[in-house]
C-alpha positions as CSV (number, residue, x, y, z in Angstrom):
1,M,-20.4,16.2,-17.6
2,I,-17.6,13.7,-17.3
3,T,-14.0,14.4,-18.2
4,L,-11.7,11.5,-18.8
5,V,-7.9,11.7,-19.0
6,L,-6.3,8.9,-20.8
7,S,-2.6,8.1,-20.2
8,N,-0.5,5.1,-21.2
9,E,-1.2,3.3,-17.9
10,H,-4.3,4.9,-16.4
11,L,-7.7,6.3,-17.1
12,Y,-8.7,9.1,-14.8
13,G,-12.4,10.2,-14.6
14,C,-14.1,13.2,-13.1
15,K,-17.9,13.8,-12.9
16,W,-18.6,17.5,-12.6
17,S,-21.4,20.1,-12.9
18,K,-21.3,23.8,-13.6
19,Y,-23.5,25.9,-11.3
20,N,-23.6,29.6,-12.2
21,D,-20.0,30.6,-12.4
22,S,-18.5,27.7,-10.4
23,I,-17.7,24.1,-11.1
24,E,-18.6,21.4,-8.6
25,V,-16.8,18.1,-8.7
26,E,-19.1,15.3,-7.8
27,K,-16.9,12.2,-8.0
28,V,-13.5,11.1,-9.3
29,T,-12.0,7.8,-10.3
30,C,-8.7,6.3,-11.4
31,Q,-8.4,2.9,-13.0
32,S,-5.2,1.2,-14.1
33,F,-4.8,-0.7,-17.3
34,N,-3.6,-4.3,-17.2
35,A,-0.8,-3.4,-19.6
36,P,0.4,-0.1,-21.1
37,L,-1.9,1.0,-23.9
38,M,1.2,1.5,-26.1
39,S,1.7,-2.2,-26.1
40,K,-1.8,-2.7,-27.7
41,I,-1.7,0.3,-30.1
42,A,-1.5,-1.8,-33.2
43,D,-4.1,-4.3,-32.3
44,E,-7.6,-2.9,-32.6
45,S,-9.3,-5.8,-30.9
46,Q,-7.0,-5.7,-27.8
47,L,-7.1,-1.9,-27.6
48,N,-10.9,-2.0,-27.8
49,H,-11.1,-4.7,-25.1
50,Q,-8.7,-2.8,-22.8
51,I,-10.5,0.6,-23.2
52,S,-14.0,-0.8,-23.0
53,G,-13.0,-2.8,-19.9
54,I,-11.6,0.2,-18.1
55,L,-14.7,2.3,-18.9
56,Q,-16.8,-0.5,-17.4
57,L,-14.7,-0.2,-14.2
58,C,-15.2,3.6,-14.3
59,S,-18.9,3.2,-14.6
60,Q,-18.9,1.4,-11.2
61,D,-17.6,4.7,-9.6
62,L,-19.3,7.2,-11.9
63,D,-22.9,7.0,-13.3
64,L,-22.0,7.3,-17.0
65,S,-25.5,6.9,-18.5
66,G,-26.9,10.1,-20.0
67,E,-23.7,12.1,-19.4
68,T,-21.7,14.1,-21.9
69,F,-18.0,13.1,-22.1
70,Q,-14.8,14.9,-22.8
71,V,-11.7,12.9,-23.4
72,V,-8.2,14.3,-23.0
73,I,-5.2,12.3,-24.2
74,D,-2.1,12.6,-22.0
75,D,1.3,13.4,-23.6
76,S,2.4,9.9,-22.8
77,L,0.4,8.8,-25.8
78,L,1.3,11.7,-28.1
79,L,4.2,12.9,-30.1
80,Q,4.4,16.6,-30.7
81,D,6.7,18.6,-32.9
82,V,7.1,21.9,-34.7
83,I,7.9,21.7,-38.4
84,I,9.2,24.6,-40.4
85,I,8.6,24.5,-44.2
86,D,10.6,26.6,-46.6
87,P,8.3,29.4,-47.9
88,D,9.4,28.6,-51.5
89,V,7.9,25.1,-51.3
90,P,4.6,24.6,-53.1
91,N,1.4,24.4,-51.0
92,H,0.9,20.7,-51.5
93,I,4.4,19.8,-50.2
94,P,3.8,20.4,-46.4
95,N,1.4,17.4,-46.2
96,Q,3.9,15.2,-48.0
97,Y,6.6,16.5,-45.7
98,I,4.5,15.9,-42.6
99,Q,3.8,12.3,-43.7
100,W,7.6,11.8,-44.4
101,H,8.4,13.3,-41.0
102,K,5.9,11.0,-39.3
103,E,7.4,8.0,-40.9
104,G,10.9,9.1,-39.9
105,V,10.0,9.9,-36.3
106,L,7.6,6.9,-35.6
107,G,9.3,4.4,-37.8
108,E,7.5,1.1,-38.2
109,N,4.6,2.3,-35.9
110,S,3.8,5.3,-38.2
111,D,0.8,3.6,-39.7
112,E,-0.8,3.4,-36.2
113,Y,-0.8,7.2,-35.8
114,T,-2.5,10.1,-37.4
115,A,-1.5,13.7,-37.4
116,C,-3.3,16.9,-36.3
117,V,-1.6,19.8,-38.0
118,V,-2.1,23.5,-37.0
119,E,-0.3,26.4,-38.6
120,R,1.3,28.4,-35.8
121,S,-0.2,31.9,-35.6
122,G,2.1,34.6,-36.5
123,N,4.7,32.1,-37.9
124,E,4.0,31.5,-41.6
125,N,5.2,28.1,-42.8
126,E,5.6,26.9,-39.2
127,Y,3.3,24.0,-38.1
128,H,2.5,22.4,-34.8
129,V,2.1,18.7,-35.4
130,T,0.6,16.3,-32.9
131,Y,0.7,12.6,-33.7
132,Y,-1.8,10.4,-31.8
133,P,-2.9,6.8,-32.0
134,K,-5.6,6.8,-34.7
135,L,-7.8,4.0,-33.2
136,I,-8.3,5.8,-29.8
137,P,-11.0,8.4,-30.8
138,D,-13.4,5.9,-32.5
139,I,-12.9,3.3,-29.8
140,F,-13.8,5.8,-27.1
141,K,-16.8,7.2,-28.9
142,L,-18.2,3.7,-29.4
143,S,-17.5,2.5,-25.9
144,I,-19.0,5.7,-24.4
145,R,-22.2,5.3,-26.5
146,E,-22.4,1.6,-25.4
147,L,-22.5,2.8,-21.8
148,G,-25.3,5.3,-22.5
149,G,-23.1,8.4,-22.6
150,Y,-22.7,11.1,-25.3
151,P,-19.2,11.9,-26.5
152,D,-18.8,15.6,-27.0
153,R,-18.4,15.9,-30.7
154,K,-15.2,18.0,-30.4
155,S,-13.8,16.4,-27.3
156,V,-12.1,13.2,-28.5
157,V,-9.1,14.5,-30.5
């Protein structure tokens, strides 16, 4: 199994195995991007080039072929918030409100992000919202497959 941690400036990788009840780390790597990912977030071609290139560098340190991958996105690429909706508001309004909130918080970059919304347990009408760059999951899945790996279907956002 390989776990990757993506930040704005680096990609960290760890190849590990689980034996009985313990985890054994086999190798680790850290590669720096040529430019911060946030500077490429709106350009699919440049973002794809940067991510696939950094994964190629990681493949020199870690044997990626045949491995299952998990990808974790660091907070440097995310925006998180808690939104409270008035209980008298109709059910369809929270999605519209979340879209409006995204546009207000992210401004002209709001189209480059998508939202993951989870109702907070025990707090009716309170939502935890995470905005993340919408191109990243698909680019990672494609790049990992091109290197012979298998993205864990629940692991990339």
